C-alpha positions as CSV (number, residue, x, y, z in Angstrom):
1,M,0.2,0.0,-0.1
2,K,1.1,3.6,-0.7
3,N,2.2,5.7,2.3
4,S,2.5,9.4,2.2
5,A,5.1,12.1,3.3
6,T,2.1,14.8,3.2
7,K,-1.1,13.3,4.9
8,I,-2.6,10.5,6.8
9,R,-4.1,8.3,3.8
10,V,-7.7,7.2,4.5
11,S,-9.3,3.5,3.5
12,H,-11.9,1.2,5.2
13,C,-12.6,-2.4,5.4
14,G,-14.6,-3.2,2.4
15,R,-18.3,-3.9,3.0
16,L,-20.3,-0.6,2.2
17,P,-24.0,0.0,2.9
18,T,-25.9,-1.8,0.1
19,P,-27.8,0.7,-2.2
20,A,-31.6,0.4,-1.5
21,G,-33.0,-1.7,-4.2
22,F,-29.9,-3.5,-4.7
23,E,-30.3,-6.2,-2.1
24,E,-31.7,-9.0,-4.4
25,L,-29.2,-8.4,-7.3
26,S,-26.4,-8.5,-4.6
27,R,-27.9,-12.0,-3.5
28,K,-27.7,-13.1,-7.4
29,L,-24.2,-12.2,-7.6
30,A,-23.2,-14.2,-4.5
31,L,-25.1,-17.1,-6.1
32,G,-23.5,-16.7,-9.5
33,D,-27.2,-16.1,-10.9
34,A,-26.7,-12.6,-12.3
35,T,-26.6,-12.5,-16.0
36,D,-23.8,-10.3,-17.7
37,A,-26.3,-8.1,-18.9
38,E,-27.5,-7.3,-15.3
39,V,-23.7,-6.8,-14.3
40,N,-23.0,-4.5,-17.1
41,D,-26.1,-2.4,-17.2
42,K,-27.1,-2.6,-13.4
43,V,-24.1,-3.5,-11.0
44,V,-21.5,-1.4,-12.9
45,P,-23.3,1.8,-12.5
46,I,-24.0,1.1,-8.9
47,V,-20.4,0.2,-8.0
48,A,-19.4,3.4,-10.2
49,G,-21.7,5.5,-7.9
50,V,-20.1,4.0,-4.8
51,V,-16.7,4.6,-6.1
52,K,-17.6,8.4,-6.8
53,R,-19.0,8.8,-3.1
54,Q,-15.8,7.5,-1.6
55,A,-13.8,9.6,-3.7
56,A,-16.0,12.6,-2.7
57,I,-15.8,12.0,0.9
58,G,-11.9,11.8,0.6
59,I,-10.9,7.9,0.9
60,D,-7.7,7.4,-0.8
61,T,-7.5,3.6,-1.2
62,L,-11.2,2.7,-2.0
63,G,-13.1,-0.6,-2.5
64,D,-16.2,-2.0,-4.6
65,G,-18.5,-2.2,-1.6
66,E,-18.1,-5.9,-1.5
67,F,-21.4,-6.5,-3.1
68,W,-20.4,-9.7,-4.4
69,S,-20.0,-11.8,-1.3
70,T,-23.2,-10.9,0.9
71,L,-23.7,-14.7,1.1
72,A,-20.1,-15.6,1.7
73,F,-20.5,-19.3,1.8
74,K,-22.4,-19.5,-1.4
75,W,-19.7,-17.0,-2.9
76,Y,-16.8,-19.1,-2.1
77,G,-18.7,-22.1,-2.9
78,Q,-18.9,-21.1,-6.4
79,Q,-14.9,-21.0,-6.5
80,M,-14.1,-24.2,-4.9
81,S,-14.7,-27.8,-5.9
82,G,-14.9,-30.6,-3.1
83,L,-17.7,-28.6,-1.3
84,S,-21.4,-29.4,-0.9
85,T,-24.3,-29.0,1.5
86,R,-26.3,-31.1,3.8
87,P,-29.0,-30.9,6.3
88,L,-28.2,-29.7,9.7
89,K,-28.2,-32.7,12.2
90,A,-29.8,-32.3,15.9
91,G,-27.4,-29.9,17.7
92,E,-25.5,-28.6,14.9
93,V,-24.9,-25.0,13.5
94,A,-24.3,-23.8,10.1
95,A,-21.4,-21.5,11.1
96,M,-19.1,-21.5,14.2
97,R,-20.2,-18.0,15.1
98,E,-23.6,-19.3,16.2
99,S,-21.9,-21.6,19.0
100,T,-19.7,-19.6,21.3
101,R,-19.0,-19.7,25.1
102,E,-20.3,-16.4,25.4
103,R,-23.6,-17.5,24.1
104,D,-23.7,-19.8,26.8
105,V,-23.4,-17.2,29.4
106,F,-25.7,-14.6,27.7
107,K,-28.5,-16.9,26.7
108,T,-31.3,-14.4,26.8
109,L,-29.4,-11.9,24.8
110,Y,-28.6,-14.3,21.8
111,A,-31.9,-16.1,22.0
112,D,-33.5,-12.6,21.5
113,M,-31.2,-11.9,18.6
114,D,-31.8,-15.3,16.8
115,R,-35.6,-14.9,17.4
116,V,-35.6,-11.5,15.2
117,G,-33.0,-12.9,13.0
118,T,-30.3,-10.1,13.4
119,I,-26.8,-9.9,14.4
120,A,-26.5,-6.2,14.2
121,C,-29.7,-4.8,16.0
122,I,-29.9,-1.9,13.6
123,P,-33.2,-0.3,12.3
124,G,-34.4,-1.7,8.9
125,E,-31.9,-4.9,9.2
126,R,-33.4,-7.6,7.0
127,P,-34.0,-10.7,9.1
128,I,-31.7,-13.8,8.4
129,P,-33.7,-17.0,8.0
130,A,-32.5,-19.7,10.3
131,A,-30.1,-22.0,8.5
132,K,-31.0,-25.4,7.6
133,E,-28.1,-26.7,6.1
134,R,-24.2,-26.4,6.3
135,M,-21.5,-26.5,4.0
136,I,-19.0,-29.5,4.2
137,V,-16.0,-30.6,2.5
138,S,-17.0,-34.0,0.8
139,G,-14.0,-34.3,-1.4
140,P,-10.7,-32.8,-2.4
141,V,-10.9,-29.1,-2.2
142,K,-9.5,-27.4,-5.3
143,S,-9.9,-24.2,-7.0
144,K,-12.5,-23.9,-10.0
145,G,-10.3,-21.1,-11.5
146,I,-10.7,-17.3,-11.3
147,D,-13.6,-16.8,-13.5
148,A,-16.0,-15.6,-10.7
149,T,-13.2,-13.4,-9.2
150,K,-12.4,-12.1,-12.7
151,R,-16.0,-11.1,-13.3
152,Q,-16.0,-9.2,-10.0
153,L,-12.6,-7.5,-10.8
154,D,-13.6,-6.6,-14.3
155,C,-16.8,-5.1,-13.0
156,F,-14.7,-2.9,-10.6
157,K,-12.5,-1.8,-13.3
158,A,-15.6,-0.9,-15.7
159,A,-17.1,0.9,-12.6
160,I,-14.0,3.0,-11.9
161,A,-13.9,4.0,-15.7
162,Q,-17.3,4.9,-15.5
163,S,-17.2,6.8,-12.5
164,G,-14.8,9.2,-14.0
165,V,-12.7,9.3,-10.7
166,A,-9.0,9.3,-11.0
167,V,-8.5,6.5,-8.4
168,D,-5.2,6.6,-6.6
169,E,-5.5,3.2,-5.0
170,A,-7.9,0.3,-4.7
171,F,-8.5,-2.9,-2.8
172,V,-10.4,-5.9,-2.9
173,P,-11.1,-8.3,0.1
174,A,-10.8,-11.9,0.1
175,L,-11.3,-14.4,3.1
176,A,-8.3,-16.1,4.9
177,P,-8.3,-20.0,5.1
178,G,-8.5,-19.3,9.0
179,W,-12.0,-17.7,8.3
180,L,-13.3,-19.8,5.7
181,D,-13.4,-22.9,8.0
182,H,-15.8,-21.2,10.2
183,F,-18.6,-22.0,7.8
184,I,-17.0,-24.7,5.7
185,Y,-17.0,-27.9,7.7
186,N,-14.3,-30.6,7.1
187,E,-15.9,-34.2,6.6
188,Y,-13.1,-35.5,4.2
189,Y,-9.6,-34.7,5.5
190,K,-7.9,-36.7,8.0
191,T,-6.2,-33.8,9.8
192,D,-7.2,-30.3,10.5
193,E,-3.9,-29.3,8.9
194,E,-4.5,-30.9,5.6
195,F,-8.0,-29.2,5.6
196,V,-6.8,-25.7,6.2
197,Y,-3.9,-26.2,3.7
198,A,-6.4,-27.5,1.1
199,L,-8.3,-24.3,1.8
200,A,-5.0,-22.1,1.4
201,D,-4.1,-23.8,-2.0
202,A,-7.7,-23.4,-3.4
203,M,-7.7,-19.6,-2.4
204,S,-4.2,-18.8,-3.9
205,D,-5.5,-18.5,-7.6
206,K,-7.9,-15.8,-6.0
207,Y,-5.3,-14.2,-4.2
208,R,-3.0,-13.8,-7.1
209,A,-5.8,-12.5,-9.5
210,I,-6.4,-9.8,-7.2
211,A,-2.9,-8.9,-7.1
212,D,-2.4,-9.3,-10.9
213,A,-5.2,-6.9,-11.5
214,G,-3.2,-4.2,-9.6
215,Y,-5.5,-4.2,-6.6
216,I,-4.3,-4.4,-3.1
217,L,-5.4,-7.8,-1.7
218,Q,-7.2,-7.3,1.9
219,L,-7.3,-10.7,3.6
220,D,-10.0,-10.9,6.1
221,D,-9.1,-13.1,8.9
222,P,-11.5,-12.6,12.0
223,G,-10.7,-16.1,12.7
224,I,-7.2,-15.5,14.5
225,A,-9.2,-13.5,17.2
226,T,-12.9,-15.1,17.3
227,S,-11.9,-18.8,17.1
228,W,-10.9,-18.4,20.9
229,D,-14.7,-18.2,21.9
230,M,-15.7,-20.7,19.4
231,L,-13.7,-23.6,20.5
232,K,-15.2,-25.8,23.0
233,P,-14.1,-26.8,25.5
234,E,-12.0,-23.9,26.0
235,P,-8.5,-24.6,24.8
236,S,-5.3,-23.9,26.5
237,M,-3.6,-20.9,25.2
238,A,-0.8,-22.9,24.1
239,D,-3.1,-25.3,22.2
240,Y,-5.0,-22.1,20.8
241,R,-1.7,-20.4,19.4
242,K,-0.8,-23.9,17.6
243,Y,-4.4,-24.0,16.2
244,I,-3.8,-20.2,14.9
245,A,-0.2,-20.9,13.9
246,V,-1.3,-23.4,11.4
247,R,-3.7,-21.1,9.7
248,I,-1.2,-18.2,9.6
249,E,1.4,-20.4,8.0
250,A,-1.1,-21.8,5.6
251,L,-2.1,-18.3,4.6
252,N,1.6,-17.5,4.0
253,H,1.8,-20.5,1.8
254,A,-1.1,-19.2,-0.3
255,L,0.4,-15.9,-0.7
256,K,3.9,-17.2,-2.2
257,G,4.7,-14.8,-5.0
258,I,2.6,-12.0,-3.9
259,R,4.5,-9.0,-3.0
260,P,3.8,-7.9,0.7
261,E,3.4,-4.4,-0.6
262,Q,0.2,-5.7,-2.1
263,V,-1.1,-7.3,0.7
264,R,-3.4,-6.0,3.7
265,Y,-4.1,-8.2,6.5
266,H,-7.6,-7.4,8.6
267,F,-8.7,-8.9,11.7
268,C,-11.5,-8.2,14.2
269,W,-13.5,-9.7,17.0
270,G,-16.5,-10.3,14.9
271,S,-19.2,-8.0,13.4
272,W,-22.2,-9.4,15.6
273,H,-23.4,-6.7,18.3
274,G,-22.9,-8.9,21.1
275,A,-21.1,-8.3,24.6
276,H,-17.6,-9.6,23.3
277,V,-16.6,-10.0,27.2
278,N,-14.9,-13.3,26.0
279,D,-12.8,-11.8,23.4
280,I,-9.2,-13.0,23.4
281,P,-7.0,-10.1,24.5
282,L,-4.8,-8.8,21.7
283,S,-1.6,-9.4,23.6
284,H,-2.1,-13.2,22.9
285,I,-2.3,-13.0,19.1
286,V,-0.7,-9.8,17.9
287,D,2.8,-11.5,17.3
288,L,0.8,-14.3,15.0
289,A,-0.7,-11.5,13.1
290,L,2.7,-9.6,12.6
291,K,3.8,-12.9,10.9
292,V,1.6,-12.9,7.9
293,N,3.4,-11.6,4.7
294,A,1.4,-8.4,4.7
295,Q,3.0,-4.7,4.7
296,T,-0.2,-3.4,6.2
297,I,-2.0,-4.6,9.3
298,S,-5.7,-3.5,9.8
299,F,-7.3,-4.0,13.2
300,E,-10.1,-3.0,15.6
301,A,-8.9,0.0,17.5
302,A,-12.2,2.2,18.1
303,N,-14.1,-0.9,19.7
304,V,-14.8,-0.1,23.3
305,R,-13.5,-3.4,24.3
306,H,-10.3,-3.1,22.4
307,E,-9.2,0.6,22.2
308,H,-7.2,0.3,25.2
309,E,-4.9,-2.1,23.5
310,I,-2.9,0.5,21.7
311,A,-0.6,-0.2,24.6
312,V,0.1,-3.6,23.1
313,W,1.1,-2.0,19.7
314,K,3.2,0.4,21.4
315,E,5.3,-2.6,22.4
316,Q,5.7,-4.2,19.3
317,K,8.7,-3.6,17.2
318,L,7.5,-2.9,13.7
319,A,9.6,-4.2,10.9
320,P,10.6,-1.3,8.4
321,G,8.2,-0.4,6.0
322,R,5.2,-2.2,8.2
323,M,2.1,-0.2,8.4
324,L,-0.7,0.1,10.7
325,M,-4.3,0.8,9.8
326,P,-6.2,0.9,13.0
327,G,-9.9,1.1,13.1
328,V,-10.7,4.7,14.3
329,I,-14.4,4.5,13.7
330,A,-16.7,1.5,15.0
331,H,-19.0,-0.7,13.4
332,A,-20.8,-1.7,16.6
333,T,-22.4,1.7,17.6
334,N,-24.7,3.9,15.8
335,I,-23.0,7.1,17.5
336,V,-21.1,8.8,14.7
337,E,-17.4,9.4,16.0
338,H,-16.4,13.2,16.2
339,P,-13.8,14.0,13.6
340,E,-11.5,15.4,16.6
341,L,-11.8,12.0,18.4
342,V,-10.7,10.4,15.0
343,A,-7.8,12.7,14.8
344,R,-6.6,12.0,18.2
345,R,-6.8,8.4,17.7
346,L,-4.7,8.6,14.7
347,G,-2.2,10.9,16.3
348,E,-1.9,8.4,19.2
349,Y,-0.7,5.7,16.6
350,A,1.5,8.1,14.6
351,A,3.3,9.0,17.7
352,F,4.9,5.5,17.9
353,A,4.5,4.1,14.3
354,G,5.5,7.3,12.7
355,R,2.7,9.6,10.8
356,E,3.7,7.9,7.4
357,N,3.2,4.4,8.5
358,V,-0.5,5.1,9.8
359,I,-3.4,4.6,7.4
360,A,-7.1,5.9,8.9
361,G,-9.4,2.8,8.8
362,A,-12.5,1.2,10.4
363,D,-13.1,-1.5,12.9
364,C,-14.9,-3.6,10.1
365,G,-17.2,-3.0,7.3
366,M,-19.9,-0.5,7.6
367,G,-22.4,-2.1,5.3
368,G,-24.8,-4.6,7.2
369,R,-23.5,-3.5,10.6
370,V,-24.9,0.0,11.1
371,H,-27.8,1.8,9.4
372,P,-26.7,2.9,5.9
373,E,-27.0,6.5,6.7
374,I,-25.0,6.1,9.7
375,G,-22.3,4.0,7.8
376,W,-21.6,6.9,5.3
377,A,-21.7,9.5,8.2
378,K,-18.9,7.6,9.9
379,L,-16.9,7.4,6.7
380,E,-17.2,11.2,6.2
381,A,-16.1,11.5,10.0
382,L,-13.1,9.4,9.2
383,A,-11.9,11.4,6.4
384,E,-12.6,14.8,8.0
385,G,-10.6,13.4,11.3
386,A,-7.7,12.2,9.0
387,A,-7.5,15.8,7.5
388,L,-7.4,17.1,11.1
389,A,-4.7,14.7,12.1
390,S,-2.5,15.6,8.9
391,K,-2.9,19.4,9.7
392,T,-1.4,18.6,13.4
393,L,1.3,16.1,12.1
394,W,2.5,18.1,9.3
395,R,1.9,21.5,10.9
396,R,0.1,22.8,7.8
């Protein structure tokens, strides 16, 4: 990613609010059912509008809104062989986030959330139907090629051209193996390591396609943090770190041949609006996150459960050229951060990481996590706060 000798650059984590009326077409994209005519005539203009809006706000490294992967397990199921679905058995869940130790403590809270089919508790949120099946590995997991990814990338390229915006830098997210395994269940491989490396090998084509197209590859890997509360019974910390280390090693295996300067690694503690009192402390995983062959690390820093962990980052020795993209706006509250608060947070990171090595980011995607109007207002506050921080840091 680009750094700057003149200002704090601005980006975000990918998912943007879905434009009104676009929900069903977005589902068709994830399912692979959208026609070429629909992509060219409807999707490209919508993404072009999103590109223009990001540029107008002042976002330097922008995205396509991540509208293709609203149904993640269906979207990635298009791109890998060896996967199938089967009905849920008694006591099973469709995704690991549906079974956590925190749920065992806050039973009424999560029962109420499940009853209304929501994970973000926002006005207008569309209920999520209860899952009746799970995706499983039923044979060797292999890449199906990059056709689906290329379709998305070509759409983004066409949208940028149609927008008329001179885009400085753009990024495209993709899931890391250590997050894919939270909704793809192994029923084929003999060991966990074989399973995770198979996912990594299958994803490597997609990673290279994004980088080869000239975009920043953002690797979404909430699993490094959220797996802690999803493994039952609670593992020892040593066992947990071994579990995560395998996933980091597999991810680096999938990244071979891609320059770290083109890679951004994002992790968080999950986008659902729960209590999060059982989140693993950053201090237990930060060294593992820094092993990823990525120039830039994107992470939650505005979250009230983790904002204090800036102290952990201060203790780290960052490699030359390593950049930090702390989230300075949160996806877990409808309150819009004041630009001066954003500026203060950025200044605190710049004080030890170097102003040119800090990018203004978000805790997670804004789409589907806060009301659309709030999401865009937060992004505006992000850009305004970065501008304020830049004036102070460069004394302009």
